[in-house]
N, C-alpha and C positions, 0 to 999 in steps of 0.2 A: 459392280461399279460401272461396267459398260452400259448396262440397261439404264442406270441413273443418268449417265451422261447423254444417252440418246434421248431420254425423256426431256431433260433440260434443253437440249439443242432443238428438239422438235417443237417444243412449246413456243419457240420464237418464230416458227414457220407453220403456216396453215396450208402449205402446198401439198396436196395429197400425193402427187407423183414423187416428191422428195421423200416424204415419210415412207412410202411404199418401197422405194429403192433402198432406203436405210435398213428397213426390216428385212428385206430380201438379202442384203449383204451380210447382216448379222446371222441370219439363218444359215446361210452357206458356210460362214466361218465356223459356227458351232457344230454344224453337221459334219464337217470335214476333219474335226479334231481326231487324231489317232487314238484308237481304243475306245471311242465313245460308243457306249452300248445303246440298244434300242430304247430302253427306259429313259436314259438321260436325254437322248435325242427327242423323245416324245415330250419330256418335260420342258426342254428348251422351246420346242414348237409351241406348246400351250402358252408359255410365258410371252413369247414373241407375238403370237396371234392376239392375245389379250391386250398387250401393249399397243399393237398396231391399231386395233379397233378403238381403244381409248384415245389414241392420238388423233385418229381420223374424226373422232367425235368432238375434239377440242373446239373446232370452229363453230359447231352447232351450239355448244354450251355457252361459248363466249358471246354469241349473238342472240341468245334466247330472248332478251327483251324486245327485239325487233321481229321475232318469229311470227307473232300474230299479224303484224302489218304485211309481211311477206305472204302469209297464208291467205289473207284477205285479197291481196292482189292476184294470187293464183286462182282463187275462187272466181274472181271477176274474169280472169282470162279463160277459164273453163266455160263460163256463160257466153263470153264473146265468141268463142269458136263455135259453140253449139248454135248460137243465134245467127251467125253468119251462114251456117249450113241450112238453117230453117228458112232464111230469106231466099237463099238460092233455090229451095224446093217449093217456095210459094206458100208455105204454111207458117202463120204467126204462132207464137207461143201461147199456150193456154194461160188463163188467169192463175194467180196463186191460190192454193187450197185454203180451206178454213183452218183456224187454229186447232180445232178438235181433230181434224184429219191429220194435220202436221204432227200433233202430239202423239197420236196413236202410231203413225208411220215411224217416227223417230224412235219411239220406245221399242217397237218390234224389230226394226232394222238394226239398232245399235245395242240392244240389251236382250232381245228375244222375250220381252215381257210386256204386259199391258200397264198403262198408267193407272194409278188409283183413281176412283171416282172423284174424290175430293180434289186431286190434282187437276183433273179435267175442268172442274168448275173454276178453280183458282187461275189456271192458265188462260182460260177463255175470258175471264174478267180483268186480267192484268192489262194495264195500259202502257207498259214499258215497251219502247220502240225496239229494243234488242232482246226481247224475251225469247225469241226462237234461237238466237245465237247463244244466249245463256243456257238454254235447255241442252243444246248440243254439247257445250263444254262440260256440263254436269254429267251427261250420260256417258260420253266417251271415256271419262275417267272413273267411272263407277265400277265396283266389283262385279256387277251384273254384266257389264260390257266385257270384262276379262273372261268370265265364264262362257259368255256367248261366243267369243272368238275361239276359245279353247275347244268348245264343242264343234264349231264349224271346221276348224283346221284338222281336228282329229277325225272328223267325218270324211274329209278329203283324203287323209293319209292312210286310213285303215280300211280293210275290206268291208263291204256292206254287211255281209253275212258273218255274224259273230258266233264263235263257239263259246261254251261256258268258260273255257280257259282264257280265251281272248278278251272276255269282258273285264277280267282283272287287269290285263295289260292296257285296255282302253281307258280304264279309270286312272291308272298310273300316268298314262300319256296326257290325259286331260288335266290332271292336277299339275303336272309339270308345265304344260302350256299355259294354264291359268296363272301360275306364278309369274311366268315371263311376260305375259300380256299385262298383268297387274302392275308390274314395275316398268312397263313400256320399254322393254328391252329392244334395242335396234333389231330390225327384222333380219338383216344379214348376220348379226351375231346369233340370233336364235337358230338360224339354219346351220351355222357353223357348230354350235353346241350340240345340236341334234345329230349331225352327221358324224361327229367324232365320239359320240357317247358310248359308254360301256356299262356293264352291270346287268342286273335282272330286270326284266320288262315291267314288273309290278311297280318299280320305283320311278318309272319315267319313260324317257324317249326311246329306249331300246325296244319297246313294244313295236315300234315301226318296223324294225328289221325282222323281229320274230314273227310278226303277223304275215310277213311275206316269205316265211319259211327259210329265211337266210339265203335265198337264192339270188346270186348277183344280178341275173337278168330281170327278176321281178323287182328288186330294189331299185335298179337303174331305171326301169320303166316308170315306176311310181314317182321316184325322185324327179325325173325330167318332166313329168306331167304336172306335179304339184308346185314345184319350185322354179321351173324354167318355162312352163307353158308349152312344152314340146312333146309330141307323140313319137318319141324315139323308137318305141317298141314296134312301130310299123317297119323298122329296118332290122328287126331281130333275125329274120330268116332270109332276107334279101334286101337289096337296096330299096330305099323308100320310093314308092311309086309316084308320089306327088311332091316330093321335096328333095333337097340336095343331099340329105343324109345317106351315107353308105352303111352297109352292114358292118364294116370295120369301125365306123363311128360309134354304133350302138355297143358293140362288144368292147371297144376301147373305154367307153364310159362305164360299162358293167365291171371291167377289170378293177376299178377302184374299190369294189365291194367283194373281191375274190379272196381276201385274206382275213376274213372274219371267222371266228369259231362260234357257231350257233347250233344248239340242239333245240329245235322249236318245241318239242314235246316237253322235255325236262325244264326248259327255260320258263315256259308258261306255268309250270307247277312249282316255281320258285326253287328249282333244283339245279339251275345252271345260269351262267352269265354270258353276255355277249362280250367277246374279247377280240383283240387283234393278234394274229399268229405270226405274221411276217412271211408266211408261205401260202401259195395257192395262185393258180392262174386260170384264165378262161380260154377256151379253144373255139375257133371259128367252127360253127356247126358243120358236121359232115367232114371234118378234116382234123389233122393233128397240129394245125397252125396255132401257136400261142399268140394271143392278141395282147399287147402291153397296154397299160393305162394311157389314155390320151385325152386331153381336154377338147371340147368341141370348138372353141375359138381361142386364139392366142391372146394371152395377157402377160403382164410382167411376172406372174407366178407360174406360167405354164411349164417352165423347164425344170421345176423342182423335182428332185428324185430322193430327197431325204424325208424322214418322218414316216409315219404309216401312210398307206395309200389314201385312207379316208381323210387324213390331215392334209395331204396334198390336194385332194379334191375340194376340201373346205376352203382352202386359200384361193384356189382358182375360181370356185363358184361365187365367192363373195368379192372378187376383185372388181374395182370400179369400172374397168374396161369391159366387163361381162354385162351385156345389156339385158340378158334374159330374166334375171332375178327381179329387177325393178319392174319390167314390163308385166311379168306374170303376176306379181303382187298387185299392181295397179289394176290390172284387168279383173282379177278376182274380187278386189274390194269394190270396184265399180259394179260388178255383177251383183254383189250383196245388196247394194243400195238401190240400183236401178232395175234389177230383175233380169238383166242380161249383160254380158260383158261387151266391151267395145269390139272384141273379137269373139265369135262363137264358133265352135265350142271353146270354153275358156282354157282348155288344156291342149289346144291345137293352134298355137300362135306362130305358124311357120313363116308368116310374112306380115310385117306391120301394115302393109297396104291393104290387108284383108279387113282392117278395122273400119267401123262405121265412120270414124273420124280419125284418120291416121295422124294428123298433126296434133290433135288433142292427146292421143295416147303417147306420142313421142315426147311432147313437152311435159306432160304430167309424170311420166316415168323418170325423166331427167330431174324434175323437181323433187320427186320422192327420194332419189339417190342423193341429191345435193343437200337435202334437209335431214340427212342422217338416217334414212330408211325408217322414218318415224310413222308407224301405222296409225297411231292416235291422231297425229296431225293430218294425215291423209284422209282418214274418216271424217274428221271435223271439217276440213275445208270443202270436201265434196257435199257434206250434209248442209253446208251453209250456202250452197249455190241456189240461184233462182230456179234452175232446172229441177233440183230435188224438191223444191217447195211447190211445184206446179200441181194444178188440179188433175184429176184422172179423167176429166170429161172436157171435150173441146166443143165449142159452140158450132163449129163447122162440120162436125161429124168425126169419124175415126181417121186420124192421121196415119201416114205410113208407119209400119212397125220399125222401131229403132230410130225414129226421127227426133225423139225427146221433146216433141211439141207438148206432150202430156206426160204425167207420171203413171204408167200402167200399173194396175193392181197386180200383186204378186201372191200366189198361193202360200199359205203358211207352211213353213218347214215343220217336221215332226217335233223339233225342239220348241219352236214358237207355239205350236198347238198345245203341247203338254204344259208348257209354262203358262199359257193363257187360261187353261182349265184350272191349273193350280191356283192362279191368281183369283179366279172367280170363286172358288170354294177350297180354301186352304185345308179345311178339315177333312176333305176327301183324300187328297194326296199327301198332305202334311208338309210342314216346312222342311223337315229333315228326311222325308221319306224318298230318298233318291232312287231306291229300288222300284217303287211304284211308278215314278215318273219315267224311269228307263224302260220299264215294261210297256208303258203306254206309247213311248216313242217308237219302240220296236213294232208295236201293233199298228201304229199309224203308217209306218214305212216312210219312204222317201217321197215327199209331196211336191218337191221342187226339183227341177233338173230336166233332162230329156223326157219328152212326153208327159210333162207335169200336168197338163190339162186333163189328159186321160186318167192319170193317177188320182187327180183331185176328184174327178167325176165318179170313179169306180171305187177306189180304195177308201177315200175319205167318206163317201156316201154310205158305204156298208158299215164302216166303223161308227160313224156318227149316228146312224139310225138304230144300230143294234149294239153298240159298244157299251159295256157296263160302266166304264168311267164317265161317259157323257150322261148316262141315265142317273148315276149316283149324284152327280153335281146338281141336277135339277130336281132330285127327289126331296119332297118337303121335309121328311123326318131327318134327313142327313145334311141339309143345306143350311149352314150358318147364316148365309146371306138372306135366305128366305125367312128364317126365324127373326132376323134383325128387322125385317120389314113389318113385323107385327107390332112394332112400337106404336103407342096410342097417337102420337103426333104425325104418323104417316097415313095420309088418306090414300085412296086408290090411285089418284093422279100422281102423287109423289112416289108411290111404289113403282109405277111404270117408269118414271123418270130415273130413279136410282138403279133400276135393273138395266136400263139402257146405258147409263154412265159406267156401270160396273162391267158390262160385257162388250159393248161396242165403243166405249169411250166417247160418247156424244149424247146430246140431248135428243129426245124423240121429237120428230116433227109434229106439227099440229094434226096432220092426217093420221099419223101413227098413234098419237094419244087418243084420238077419237075412236079409231078402229079397235084398240085394245079395251077401251072403256066400254064399248058396246058388247064386249064378250063377258063383262061382269055378270055374276049371277043376279037374277031378278031380286027385287026387294023382298019377296017372300022366301027366297032361297039364300039369304045372306048369312047362313050359318057359318061358323068358323071353318068347318071342314071344306065347304064349298069355296070359300075365299082362298084357303090354303092351296087347294087344287088349281085354282085359277092362277095364282102366283107361280106355282110349280110348272104349269103348262107354258106360261109366258117365258120363264127362264129357259125351259127346254127349247122353245121355238127360237130364242135369240142365239143360244150356243150352237144350234143346228143350222143357223142361217148361213148363206153364202158370204155375207158381209163379215161374220165372225171368223170365217176360214180364210180371209184374205188380208194382206197388208195393203192399205189404201194408197 
């Protein structure tokens, strides 16, 4: 009854501070009931946390019809701030990119896949003034976008080097994330659900804890990097050398994860669960000093001492007064679309003034929080900016890095590369052959991130020139695409055109058409085998090109 009364009362008020205070008061009242056991307290916590997040979302749901107009205004604000910065630097913005470039860029950035050749033709011919905006709306809500985000976040959360056992947990985590992204769950709610999760890692989010061996210090370090954008682990052994964080701050954060029961070996073999024990402490290294759990900044939920420690952390982490979650999410999403975060590295946001545009990061983070931590809307409004639609080439030469005068090309990630190859030749990797794609992703390695240019030049070159997957895609006897080009209505010029559309998502230039036509077998050598080899060589050249390996 109390919960019902709170719900009715809160529906009349959209003031977040009032709602939070009510939830806080109810939590304390239930937590202090004499004889309340831990299970009941945990249940009360979960009900109250869900109620609170639903109430905080009321304002967003009620104003949904106006969300598009507000997002459009925020897109314009992003462009205004960037263009003010450009004018101050003396660099004008580059022209808008072609429709073909925009289509390929949006598909790769938002879904990790290439557009179909027919879609390239249709999009280029469309005369709709808002066709780019319509494209973004369709892509951000697609199942492919949810899968792309799940792979991306799982890649950030889990160790790069997978053991065979961890592969099961990775798949479980990706499936769990995919479902949350598909329903467009609030990002703060997703974090809360993750941090309080229990059960075996194969079924979802607890793979995050198991992959880090259940060690509080490792979990704290990864949590702070991924969800707060802070390198707290620099304060693990001593006070942070470049920031205000103390060693006690790090271990106070790690203490929230000290009361979990995890047997990493048995858990990954589906023989054990992640649970909360209610006992366990962390000690300051080299001493017997117990460090109690302590939030990094004060919020209305900072003083809670009831519920499990992870539940206490979830309430603090997602409190509206905590600025780190929104900033970290915005910075990571910005990096996905623009190739680099507003602050680099993206997990070292110790000072907002480090941003290439501090005011932009501040306003965008506030907007993200106020709009209900809606990742889909954030992706959409950024992809609809003029900055995102810019050409990658400037008439005046190469502008300063990070100026956003152009849209710099980005090396494909391993997910984008494997998906692009699968798109070109489905019969090689197969629609449902996730194992083959996962193996290719592991072979490709991390193609974006620190030292990405070196990795692109060395790792990708070796795999591309000698990798079996690339070779099989372009092999005449195994390529469905090449066999389709043998249709009688396809002359050599049309074959070149469709190979370009299928691989690079654009029409070949006149010079490219002429160059490839000159490589045709001579009239006396136009046997079927010779033409087949010509098509195979052309496809091999396209998928081995630098253009194929980059997001424009």
